[in-house]
N, C-alpha and C positions, 0 to 999 in steps of 0.2 A: 858464523855459519850462514851460508846462502839461504835466502828466504825459501827457495824451492825445497831445499833439504829439510828445513823446519816444517814445511807443509807436509812432506811425505812422512816425516817422523811423527807428527801429530796424528795424521790419519791412521798410521800404523798403531799408535797407542790407543786411540779411541775406538777404532773399528777392528783392528787386528785381533784384539781379544775376542771379539764376537766371532770372527771367522774360525779361530782355533777351537772355541767352545762348540761350534756347530758340528764338529766331528763326534761329539758325544750325543747322548739322548736328548739333552736340553740345549736350546740356544742361549745366547748371553744377553738378550734384551737390547734395548735401544743403545746404539753406539758402544756396546760392550760394557754398559754400566752394571750389568748383572754378573759379570765375570768374577771369578774368585780373586780375592785380594789378600793373599798371604803376606805376612810381615808388615802390612799397613795397620794403622791404629783402628780399633773397633769402636763403633758407636754404641755406648752402653748407657742406660739411664742412670740418673742420680748425680751426674757431674754438674756442678754449678756453672752457669754462664758468667763470664767475666768481661767487664768493659774497662778500658777500650781494647783489651787484648783480642777479644773475639771479633772485633771489626777487621782485624788483620788476618794474614794467612795461617793455615794449619798444615804445614808441609808433611806432617806425619800421616795425614789422610790422603787418599788417592785423588779425589776430585773435589773441586770447590768452585763456587761462583758468587759474583756480586751482580745482581740482576735488577735493572731499573727500567720501569715503564712509566709513561705519563699520558693522560688524556687531556688534550689541550684545545682551546678555541681562540681564533684570532679576532681582530677588531670588527670584521665583517660577519662574524658568527660561523665561520667555517671550522669544521672539526678536524683535528689532527691527532696523530699518535706518534710517540717516539719510543724507541727501545735502545738501551745500551747495556751490554753484558760483558763482563770480564770473567773468563774461565781460567782456572789453574789445574793442570794435570801433572801428577808426579810419575816419573818413570820408576823411581825407587823411593821409599820413605826416607825422609831426612828431618832433622830438627831445624828450628828456625834459622840458626846461625849458619849451618851448612848449606841450607837452601839458598842463601844469599851470597855464597862464597864463590864468586867469579865463575870460571868454566867448570868448577866442580859441582855446580848446581845441577840437579837432575829434574828441575821444574820446567814445564813448558806452558806458555800462556797463549790464549786465544781470545779475541774480542769480536763482538758483533755490534753494529750500529744500524738503525733503520729509522726512516720517517714514512708515515702513511697518511694519506687522505683518501676521500671517497673515489678519486679518479687516478690515484697513483700510489706506488710503493717502491721505495728505493732502499738499498741496503749495501753494506760493505763489511769486510772482515779484515782483521789483522792477526798476525802470528809472530811470536817471539819466544826465545828461550830465556829462562831466568838467570840471575846471578851476574849479568853484565850490564844492567841498567836500562835495558830496552823495555822492560815491563816489570810490574810488581805492585805490592800493596804495603803501606805502612799504617799503623793503627792510630798514632797520635803524634803530630797532627795526621788526620786521615788523608791518605792519598792513594788512589788506584789509577794506574796508567799503563798504556801500551803505546809506544812511540809518542805522538802528540795528542792522543786521545786521553783526557784526564777527567777524573771525578775526585774532587778534593774539598776539604773543609774540616769542621770540628769532629773529633773522635769521642764526643760525649755520648751518654747513653741514648740520646735522641738521634744521634748521627745527623746533626743539624747545626748550622746551615751547611749546604753543599753547593758546589758549582760544577757543572758538567759542560764539557766541550768536546765535540766529535763531529765527524762527517765523512762524506765520500764524494763520488762524482755527482755534481749538480745538487747536492743536499748537505745540510749540516744543521747544528743547533748549538746555542749557548744559553744555558738555563740555570736558574737558581732554585734550590729546593729547601724549604723550611718546614719544620714540624714542631708543635708545642708539646707533643706527647712522646714518651719513650718507645723504643722498639718493642714489638709484640712477639713473644715466643709462640711458635706453632706446636701442635701436639701437646705433650705433657712437659711443660717447662722447657720447650725447645727440642725435646726428643720426639721426632716425627716418624712413626712407624709406616713402612711402605708395603708390607706384605704380611700375610698370615704366617709366613715362615720366619718373620722377625727382622727382615732387612729394615734399616732405619738410617736417618740422617739427623744432624743438628740443623735446625731450621728456624730462622728469625725473619720477621718482616718489619718494615716501617711503612705502614699504609696511609699515613696521615700527612704526607707532604703536600704543601701548597706550592705551586710551581709558577714561575714567570720567566720571561726572557724572549729570545728570538729564534725562529726557524728560518733557515735559508732553503729555498727550493727554486731551481732553475734560474739562478741569478737574482731572484727577488727575496726580500727579507720581510718576515711577518712577525709582529709582536703577538705573543700568545700568553695565556695563563690557564691554569687548571689544577688537576690533582695528579699526584705521583705515588708510586708504590715501589719499594725496594725489597727484594728477597735476598737473604744471605743463607747459603746452605753449604755444608761440607759433610763428606762421608767417604768411605772406602768401597762400599758396595751398596749403593742406594736402591738398586732394583734386585728382585729375584731373577734367576736365570730364565724363567719362563714368562717374564713380563716384557712385552714388545715395545711399549712406549706409554705415554700419558696424555691426558686431556686436562688442562689446568686453567682455572679461572681466578682472577682477582677482581672483585666488584666493589665499587664505590657507590653505596646506596645514598639516595638524596636525603635520607633521614640522618646522615652522618655516620651510620654504622658501616662496617666493612665485612666482607665475606670472602674467604678463600676456600675453594673446592678443587679437588682433583680426583681422577680415577686412573688407576694403573691397569692397563689392559693385558690380559693373559692370552697366550697363544691358543688355549683351549676354549676361548670365548668368555671366560670368567673375568671379573673386574674387582679390584680392591679400591674402596672409596675412603676418603678422609677429607676433613675440612675444619675450619675454625670460624665461628661467629664472633665478631669483635664489636663491642659496644662503642658508641660515639665517644666515650670517655677512655677507651683503650683497653677495656677488660676483655680478655679472650675466653671463649667457651669452646673447648674441643668438641667436635661432632663425631659420633660413632658411625661406622659404615652404614648401619641400617637406618640412620636418620637422613640419608642423602639419596636423592634420585637425580641422575643426569641422563637425559635422553636426547639423542640427535634428532632434529626435526626435518632436515633435508640434506642432500649431498649435491655438491657442485664439482665440476671438473677443475682442478687446480694442479698445474705442473704435471699433467698426465695421471693424476690421482683423483679418486672420488673422496671428497672431504666434507664433513658436516660443518657448515658455517652458521647454522642456526641451531639453538639448543633449547630444551625445556629443563629448567633447574627447579627442584623442589626440596625445601627443608621444612616439612610440616610443623615441627616442634617450634619453629620461629615464625610461622605464618608466611613463609616465602614460597611463592609460585610465580616464576617469571620465565619469559621467553627472551632469548638473546639473538642479536643479529650483528654480523660483522660490518664495520664501516666500509671495508674493502675486502670482498671475499678472496681476492687474488693476492693476499699478503703472504706470499711464499718467500721464505728465506733460503735462497739458492746458494748457501754457503757450503763449506767443505762437508759438514754434516747438516743435511737439509731438514727443515721443519716449517710449520705454519705458525706465525705469530702476528697478532694484530689487535687493534682497538675494537671494542664492541659497545653497543648500547643495549639496554634491556628494559622491559616493561611488564606489567601485570600487577601483582600484589605490591611490588616495589618498583621504582624506576631508578635509573642511574647509568653510569658508564663503567667500563673496566677493560680488561685485557683477557685474551684467550691464547693459549699455546697448545699446539697439537704436535706430538712427536711420534716417530716410529711408523709412519704411514708410507 
C-alpha cells in the first residue's frame, strides 16, 4: 500500500472517530481515544499480567504503545533527551495469529523518534500496515520495529537489556538500556483508571533503565549516558469522551525513587488525576486523585499555542513539592497527530530529571 494511503488511513482511524463523535453532545477526546469501541476487548480488573506475552501486541484491543524516553548527558556535560514510540492501532479486533496474517491484518503501525537539547529539537515519524513485515512486535526474543527503526533484546520480566536504533534528517541514536529491576505495574496491578466513568488501560512501566550509547546530531556523534523510562499501555477506550487530552510526567528523583503523574483534562474544566510513587527498590504505591496537585506556572507560545512548560507538582503525603522546567520549551512534535514532548529538570523538595508530555492542545 502506498505510504500516502497509509497516512490517510491512519489519520482517519485516529482522528475520524473524533469528528464523527462531535456530531453528538460529547466530543471524542484526544485523537478519538474516547470514541466508542464496540467489539474490541474491554479492560477489566483482576486479570493477571503475563510475561513475556504482555511485552508483545494485544490486537484484540484497539490501541497500544511502546513508549521510551531517556534523559542523557554527553562527555561535556550537555543535556539531551530522546524519545522513541511505536503505536499499534486496530481497524477491527483480531487475535494474535490473524493480526500477523499478511494482507488480512487490520493492524496499522505508527512510530515517532525525537532528539532534544537546549537549543534544538528534531523529530521524525514512520507509518506502516501490519501483517507484511514492515512493522510489528514479538515478545520473546523481544523485538519492536518499523522499517529500520528497532528496539530489541530480552523479553524477560525486566525487559532488559534492550538496544534501540532510530533517526531522521540530521539526527539519530544508537543506545543500550539495562535495568536490574522488574517492570512496575501502574494503578492496581496494572489496571490504570483514567476517569470517574471507569475508562481504563493496562499500564506497565520500566523506570529503572541505565542508558549508554551515542547520539548523532548534524553530522556529529556524541557519547551519552543517563536514565531511561519505558511505558507499555494498551486499551480499547483509554479516555472518556469528554476528556480532551493529558499532561503526563515521568520523574527520576536523585534519591533513586521514581514518580509518574498525569492529569486528564475535561472539556468542562475538570481534571482527573492519577499517579504512582515508586521506591528505589521498585515497589509501587498508587496515588489517589486527591493526593496530587499539578499546577502550570507559566505559558509560552509553541507552534501557535499557549502551553505550560513550567509546572508545580505536589504530593504532600510523600513530602514532594517541586517545580519543573523544560530543557527546550519548543519541543513540539509536528507529526500527523501533534503534541508536546520533551525532557525536563526539577528542583525543590527533590531534584532530578524526567519527561513531560502534553496532548490535546
